[in-house]
Structures are given as structure tokens and as C-alpha cells.
C-alpha positions in Angstrom: -1.4 5.5 90.4 -0.2 8.5 92.4 -1.3 12.0 93.0 -5.0 11.8 92.8 -5.5 15.7 93.2 -7.3 16.0 89.8 -9.8 13.4 90.9 -10.3 15.2 94.3 -11.2 18.5 92.2 -14.1 16.5 90.8 -15.3 15.3 94.2 -14.9 18.2 96.7 -16.6 21.5 96.8 -18.9 20.7 93.6 -22.4 19.4 93.5 -22.5 15.6 93.1 -25.4 13.4 91.8 -24.1 10.4 93.6 -25.5 7.9 96.2 -24.1 8.4 99.7 -22.7 5.0 100.2 -20.6 5.3 96.8 -19.4 8.7 98.0 -18.3 7.3 101.3 -16.3 4.7 99.6 -14.5 7.2 97.2 -13.7 9.4 100.2 -12.3 6.4 102.1 -10.2 5.5 99.2 -8.7 8.9 98.5 -8.0 9.7 102.1 -7.1 13.0 103.9 -3.9 13.5 102.1 -5.0 12.7 98.6 -1.9 10.7 97.7 -2.8 7.1 97.8 -1.3 4.6 95.4 -3.8 2.4 93.7 -2.2 -0.9 92.5 -3.2 -2.2 89.0 -4.3 -5.5 90.2 -6.7 -3.8 92.6 -8.4 -1.6 89.9 -11.9 -2.3 88.9 -12.3 -4.0 85.6 -14.2 -1.4 83.5 -13.4 -2.8 80.0 -16.1 -1.7 77.7 -18.3 -4.8 76.7 -19.7 -5.3 73.1 -22.2 -2.6 72.4 -23.6 -3.9 69.3 -22.5 -5.6 66.1 -22.7 -3.4 63.1 -22.4 -6.3 60.7 -25.0 -8.9 59.3 -24.2 -11.0 62.3 -26.1 -8.6 64.7 -29.3 -10.7 64.5 -30.8 -9.4 67.8 -30.5 -5.7 66.4 -29.9 -4.3 70.0 -27.5 -1.5 70.4 -26.2 -1.9 74.0 -24.9 1.4 75.6 -22.7 0.3 78.9 -23.1 2.8 81.8 -20.9 1.3 84.4 -19.2 3.0 87.4 -18.7 6.6 88.7 -20.0 9.1 86.2 -17.9 12.2 85.2 -18.2 15.1 82.7 -14.8 14.2 81.2 -12.7 11.1 82.0 -9.2 12.3 80.9 -8.4 8.7 80.0 -8.9 7.1 83.4 -12.1 5.1 82.8 -10.7 1.5 82.8 -8.3 1.8 85.6 -10.2 4.2 88.0 -13.8 3.0 87.5 -14.9 6.2 85.6 -17.1 6.5 82.8 -17.8 10.0 81.1 -21.0 11.6 79.9 -19.1 12.3 76.7 -18.4 8.5 76.0 -22.0 7.7 76.9 -23.2 10.3 74.2 -20.8 9.1 71.6 -21.9 5.3 72.2 -25.6 6.3 72.1 -25.2 8.2 69.0 -23.4 5.3 67.3 -26.3 3.0 68.2 -28.9 5.6 67.1 -27.3 6.0 63.7 -26.5 2.4 63.0 -28.8 0.8 60.3 -28.0 -2.6 62.1 -29.5 -1.3 65.4 -33.4 -1.4 65.8 -33.6 -0.9 69.6 -31.3 0.8 72.0 -30.6 -0.6 75.5 -29.0 1.4 78.3 -27.3 -1.1 80.5 -26.8 0.8 83.8 -24.8 -0.2 87.0 -23.8 3.1 88.5 -24.2 5.0 91.8 -24.0 8.4 90.0 -21.3 11.0 89.9 -20.8 14.6 88.8 -23.5 16.9 88.2 -21.9 18.8 85.4 -22.8 17.4 82.0 -25.4 14.9 83.3 -28.7 16.7 82.4 -27.4 17.7 78.9 -26.8 14.0 78.2 -30.3 13.1 79.7 -32.0 15.7 77.5 -30.2 14.4 74.4 -31.5 10.9 75.0 -35.0 12.1 76.0 -35.2 14.0 72.7 -34.3 10.9 70.7 -37.4 9.2 71.9 -39.5 8.0 68.9 -36.6 7.5 66.6 -35.9 4.1 68.0 -37.1 2.2 71.1 -35.0 3.2 74.0 -35.0 0.8 76.9 -33.0 1.2 80.3 -32.0 -1.9 82.4 -31.0 -1.2 85.9 -28.3 -4.0 86.2 -28.2 -3.8 89.2 -27.9 0.0 90.4 -29.1 3.2 89.1 -28.7 5.8 91.6 -28.6 9.6 91.3 -27.0 10.6 88.0 -27.2 6.9 87.1 -31.1 7.0 87.5 -31.2 10.3 85.8 -29.9 8.7 82.6 -32.3 5.7 83.1 -35.3 7.9 83.3 -34.6 9.4 79.9 -35.5 5.8 78.2 -39.0 5.1 76.9 -39.2 2.4 79.6 -37.2 1.3 82.7 -36.8 -2.2 83.8 -35.4 -3.5 87.1 -34.6 -6.9 88.5 -36.0 -7.8 91.9 -32.7 -7.1 93.7 -31.9 -3.9 91.7 -31.9 -0.4 93.2 -33.0 2.9 91.8 -33.6 6.5 93.0 -31.5 8.8 95.1 -32.8 11.8 93.3 -31.0 14.4 95.3 -27.6 16.4 95.4 -24.7 16.4 97.8 -21.6 18.5 98.2 -18.4 17.8 100.4 -16.1 20.3 101.9 -13.0 19.3 103.7 -11.9 21.6 106.5 -8.4 20.6 107.1 -7.3 23.7 109.3 -7.0 21.7 112.5 -4.8 19.2 110.6 -2.7 22.1 109.2 -2.3 23.5 112.8 -1.3 20.1 114.1 1.6 19.6 111.5 2.6 23.2 112.0 1.5 24.4 108.6 0.0 27.9 108.0 -1.6 28.9 104.7 -1.8 32.6 103.9 -4.3 33.1 101.2 -4.1 36.3 99.2 -7.3 37.1 97.4 -9.4 39.9 95.8 -13.0 39.6 95.9 -14.9 38.3 99.1 -16.0 35.2 97.6 -12.7 34.3 96.1 -11.6 32.2 98.9 -14.8 30.4 99.5 -14.5 26.7 99.9 -10.8 26.5 100.5 -10.0 23.6 102.8 -7.4 25.4 104.8 -9.9 27.4 107.0 -13.5 26.7 108.3 -16.4 27.1 105.9 -18.0 30.4 106.4 -21.7 30.9 106.9 -22.0 32.9 103.5 -20.2 30.2 101.6 -22.3 27.5 103.2 -25.4 29.4 102.2 -24.1 29.8 98.5 -23.5 26.0 98.4 -26.9 25.4 99.7 -28.6 27.5 97.2 -26.7 25.8 94.6 -27.5 22.2 95.5 -31.1 23.3 96.0 -31.3 24.7 92.6 -29.7 21.5 91.1 -32.1 19.3 92.9 -35.1 21.2 91.5 -33.6 20.6 88.0 -33.1 16.9 88.8 -36.7 16.5 90.3 -38.3 18.3 87.3 -36.2 16.1 84.8 -37.2 12.9 86.4 -40.9 14.1 86.6 -40.9 14.8 82.8 -39.1 11.8 81.8 -41.3 9.4 83.9 -44.5 11.4 83.4 -45.0 11.8 87.2 -45.9 15.0 89.2 -42.8 16.9 90.5 -44.1 16.6 94.0 -44.1 12.9 93.9 -40.5 12.9 92.9 -39.7 15.5 95.5 -41.3 13.6 98.2 -39.0 10.8 97.8 -36.4 12.9 99.6 -33.6 11.2 97.7 -34.6 7.8 99.1 -33.6 4.6 97.2 -36.1 1.9 96.2 -35.5 -1.8 95.4 -37.3 -3.9 92.8 -41.0 -3.8 92.9 -40.9 -0.8 95.1 -39.2 1.2 92.5 -42.1 0.2 90.2 -44.8 1.1 92.7 -43.6 4.5 93.1 -43.2 5.1 89.4 -39.3 5.0 89.0 -39.5 1.9 86.9 -42.1 0.1 84.7 -41.7 -3.5 85.4 -39.7 -5.9 87.4 -37.6 -8.1 84.8 -34.3 -9.8 84.6 -31.6 -8.8 82.1 -32.1 -12.0 80.0 -35.9 -11.6 79.9 -35.6 -8.1 78.7 -33.1 -9.2 76.0 -35.4 -11.8 74.8 -38.3 -9.5 74.6 -36.5 -6.8 72.8 -35.1 -9.4 70.3 -38.5 -10.8 69.7 -39.9 -7.3 69.1 -37.1 -6.4 66.8 -37.8 -9.3 64.6 -41.3 -8.1 64.2 -40.2 -4.6 63.2 -39.4 -3.1 66.7 -40.4 0.3 66.2 -43.4 0.9 68.4 -42.5 -1.4 71.6 -46.0 -3.0 71.0 -45.1 -5.9 73.4 -44.6 -3.6 76.2 -47.5 -1.4 75.4 -49.9 -4.4 75.5 -48.4 -5.3 79.0 -48.8 -1.7 80.2 -52.5 -1.7 79.1 -53.1 -5.0 81.0 -51.2 -3.7 84.1 -53.2 -0.5 84.0 -56.5 -2.3 83.7 -55.5 -4.6 86.8 -54.4 -1.5 88.7 -57.6 0.3 88.1 -59.6 -2.8 89.2 -57.7 -3.0 92.3 -58.1 0.6 93.1 -61.8 0.3 92.6 -62.0 -2.6 95.0 -60.1 -0.7 97.6 -62.4 2.2 97.3 -65.4 -0.1 97.8 -63.8 -1.6 101.0 -63.9 0.2 104.1 -60.5 0.8 105.5 -59.3 -1.3 108.4 -59.2 0.9 111.7 -57.4 0.3 115.0 -59.4 0.2 118.1 -58.2 3.6 119.0 -59.4 5.0 115.5 -62.8 3.4 116.0 -63.1 4.8 119.5 -62.2 8.3 118.1 -64.5 7.9 115.2 -67.5 6.7 117.4 -66.8 9.6 119.8 -66.9 12.1 117.0 -70.1 10.5 115.6 -71.7 10.6 119.0 -71.0 14.3 119.5 -72.4 15.1 116.1 -75.5 12.9 116.6 -76.1 14.5 120.1 -75.6 17.9 118.6 -78.2 17.1 115.8 -80.6 15.5 118.2 -80.4 18.4 120.7 -81.0 20.9 117.9 -84.0 18.9 116.8 -85.5 18.8 120.3 -84.8 22.4 121.0 -86.5 23.4 117.7 -89.6 21.1 118.6 -89.6 22.7 122.1 -89.5 26.3 120.7 -92.3 25.5 118.1 -94.6 23.9 120.8 -93.9 27.1 123.1 -94.9 29.3 120.3 -98.1 27.5 119.6 -99.0 27.4 123.3 -98.4 31.0 123.7 -100.6 31.8 120.6 -103.4 29.7 122.0 -103.1 31.3 125.4 -103.0 34.7 123.8 -106.0 33.9 121.7 -108.0 32.6 124.5 -107.1 35.7 126.7 -108.3 37.9 123.9 -111.5 35.9 123.6 -112.3 36.1 127.3 -111.4 39.8 127.3 -113.7 40.6 124.5 -116.5 38.5 126.0 -116.4 40.4 129.3 -116.4 43.8 127.4 -119.5 42.7 125.4 -121.2 41.6 128.5 -120.5 44.6 130.4 -121.9 46.8 127.5 -124.9 44.4 127.2 -125.8 44.9 130.8 -125.6 48.7 130.4 -127.9 48.8 127.4 -130.3 46.3 129.1 -130.5 48.6 132.1 -131.9 51.5 130.0 -133.7 49.6 127.4 -137.2 50.6 129.0 -136.2 54.2 128.5 -135.6 53.7 124.7 -138.5 54.1 122.4 -138.2 50.8 120.6 -136.4 47.4 121.1 -135.0 48.0 117.5 -133.4 51.1 118.8 -132.1 49.2 121.8 -130.6 46.5 119.5 -129.0 49.1 117.2 -127.5 50.9 120.2 -126.0 47.7 121.5 -124.6 46.6 118.1 -123.2 50.1 117.6 -121.4 50.1 120.9 -120.1 46.5 120.5 -118.9 46.8 116.9 -117.2 50.2 117.5 -114.9 48.5 120.0 -115.7 50.9 122.7 -114.7 50.1 126.2 -117.4 49.6 128.9 -116.4 53.0 130.3 -116.8 54.8 126.9 -120.2 52.9 126.3 -121.4 54.3 129.6 -120.6 57.7 128.5 -122.4 57.4 125.4 -125.5 55.9 127.0 -125.5 59.0 129.5 -125.5 61.3 126.5 -128.3 59.4 124.9 -130.6 59.7 128.0 -129.7 63.3 128.4 -131.0 64.1 125.1 -134.2 62.2 125.7 -135.1 63.8 129.1 -135.0 67.5 128.4 -136.7 68.3 131.6 -134.3 66.4 133.7 -130.7 67.1 133.9 -128.7 64.0 134.3 -125.3 64.5 136.0 -123.2 61.5 136.6 -119.5 61.7 137.7 -119.2 57.9 138.1 -118.7 55.5 135.4 -121.6 53.2 134.5 -119.5 50.1 135.3 -117.4 51.4 138.2 -116.8 49.1 141.1 -117.3 50.0 144.7 -119.3 53.2 144.2 -123.1 53.9 143.4 -123.9 54.8 139.9 -126.8 57.2 140.2 -127.8 56.7 136.6 -128.3 53.0 136.9 -130.1 53.3 140.2 -132.5 55.7 138.7 -132.9 53.5 135.6 -133.6 50.5 137.7 -136.3 52.5 139.8 -138.1 53.8 136.6 -138.2 50.2 135.1 -139.7 48.8 138.4 -142.3 51.6 138.4 -143.3 51.0 134.9 -143.7 47.3 135.5 -146.2 48.0 138.4 -148.2 50.5 136.2 -146.8 53.5 138.3 -146.2 56.7 136.5 -143.1 58.8 137.4 
């Protein structure tokens, strides 16, 4: 078949939901000049298998929708020879199975590396909205990448064989810059245009930064649609799907990350669906029970893992020990500092209390000595005690007490004028008051009269 320009228009400068390996194979097949002849004997056999039997012989009641090869919006009659299958055909086959009274369950039999972005998500939404009418199963047999996986995710449950592959939730775009080739062959293309963006993505000149930014925004937006669609279909968080970064997963790995429900061969799945159809086949009860058991086992395993301490490398053990040691040292240091501070406060309080007691004792002793020195001059001992108590209780200093005593003596000795400019408890100078008081006391004891 000659002149593949119409196929090239579906591949270049348009967002594709296709696995990188498949895209590379297509680019190698088409070639830089886009004029490669494909011999009929080299064409992939894409003949449509039996989808379902609409007569009484359909004892299994399974409507099989084949999704094989590269996916396109419209195939233009090239499916069998070029390995293309269109979203329009898949929608038609799915609708036939959905509306047939002989079909109790629908099986999406998928072996595709993906394809065009246009038309993909409209089909995926149609299949997703049909959930609940009849059980919808998807069998990855053996590949469901990019657009192929988007369709698989729309089913109620996705099954994958041990060697099957799923994923590639991402978008890619290819632009060919053949300006160097044109220069080599002596060709010059003059592009006449109106509107700055009109000549974006033409292959006869390098891709501009503006055009590249536009393309990047387009594929980013389409990727978010892809991520959110798979997250909705598979009941996953969008971040989990986004974090796959368009990676691919085989067998059990696809189940572990949530892209598939169970590892199972094609023949096993057919047997299980047939058995379920004979029992009514409306609620996928056989699979629901298996899911419940699997969920219980998974919950028990998760609980055990939480109870077990994680294994640490020697470096991690050292780092953790160093961290714990710093924290323990900090706690112990704070406790010691606190205890030391409390002890210092207690000692200071005791010292201050003792100093106050000693100071008060000295004050009382000095006042008592002064009162005792004049006790023979006071009329009664009761008056002496009253004077002593009054001076002590008033908190008077020894100097103030001495002045009060001088005043009392002056009032008692009307004929003698007592003049004293020296404090009663002064140190280093003679207190005339005390000298006179001691003299009078000694004379009184000897019976002498002043």
C-alpha cells in the first residue's frame, strides 16, 4: 500500500496515547519520506474474531469486544491491513453486546499499545456509564497501554495474566523537523500564512519555542484528563495515578498498584464468567467474594507490618542512635540544670533567712544591753521590761533605741541636763551617758547617795 500521508497525519503533531515502544515501531515503519509500500503478506492479521453468538447456541452468554492493535478515532477502512481499530467500531461492538438479550456479561478483550487521543475518552466515558446494566470485564491479553489501558479501566474489573502489561498513563507528541533534509536535497519551502500560529508545527522549519510551549500545554492538559479518568474508573487517588509517571507494570505489579484487580489467565476468566452467567450473572458475586477475602488478607498483612519494627541498615541504626542520644542528653541536661537551680534557690533562701535571724539577734542584744544599763534609773522593773519590749517590737535600730533612752532619762532628771552627741552603741568613742549610768549603778550598790 502506497502513500501513507493520511496515516502520518494521525501520528505527527497530535497528542498520542500510545506506548513509546509502539510509537518507535510505527515511526520506523513509516520512514522519513512517508512513502513505504507494505506488502499484503506482511500485514498484521487483524481479522475480527467472534464477538458473541446472538442465537440459542450462545451458552456462555459472554459478549466479547475485541480491542486489538493501534487505536484511532476513525479507521477509514484500513483496520485489517494496517493494524488499526477505531473507537467508533469498539463503541458499535460494545453497544451490540449491551443490547443483545443473549449476552449476560461483556468482556473487553484487549491487546493494544494505545493510539490517538481524539475520541478515546468519549468511548471510555460511555463504557463507564454502562456499569450496572451488565457486568463488564476487561482482560489484558497481553497488553493494555495508554489508550488501551484507558479503555480497560472503564470496566467493572480488570484482569491480567502474569506476563501481561498495563499502564503508560501519559501523553506524547512527535514533531519532525526536516529542514536540514530539505536543505540537503536542495528544496526550499516558502510558507505563506496569515496569523502567527498558522505555521506552527510545519515540518519544514525548526519548531519555535512558542509552538513547543503550546504543544506542552496541550499534552499536560490531556494527561490530567487521562489521570483523573483512570483515578475515577479504578477508585484511586489522582496522585497515585500521576505518580506512576506513565510507567508500565507487569502482572502482579499492576495489581499491587491498583491498575488491575487480579492476576488470571484468559481461560480462567472465561470459565468464571460462564459459571457466573449460569447463576444469573448480574452482580459479579463470584468476584465480589474474592475481593472481600483479598481485602481481609491485605488488611491483616498491613496490621502485621505495622506491629513489626522496620528493618534498618547499620547506617540508619547509627543515625537513629545518635539522634536518640542527643535527645536523651538534652533531657538529662535540662533535668540536672533544673535540680541545680532549685538547690541553689533553696540554699540562698536558707542563707538569707539565717542572715536575717543573726542580724535580728544582734539588734535585740544591743537594745537589751542599753536598757539593762539604765534599768537602775527606771522606777520599776516592769517599766524596764515594757521599755525593752517596746523598743524591740517597734523594730528600732540600736541607734534609734539609744536616742529614745536618752529622751527618757532627760525627762526623769529635771535638774540634770543630759547632753550626748554620741550614739549609745557607738564603737571607738566614749558614751558619756553609759559611763554616768554605770557610775550611778555602782554607787547605788554600795549604798552611796549621788
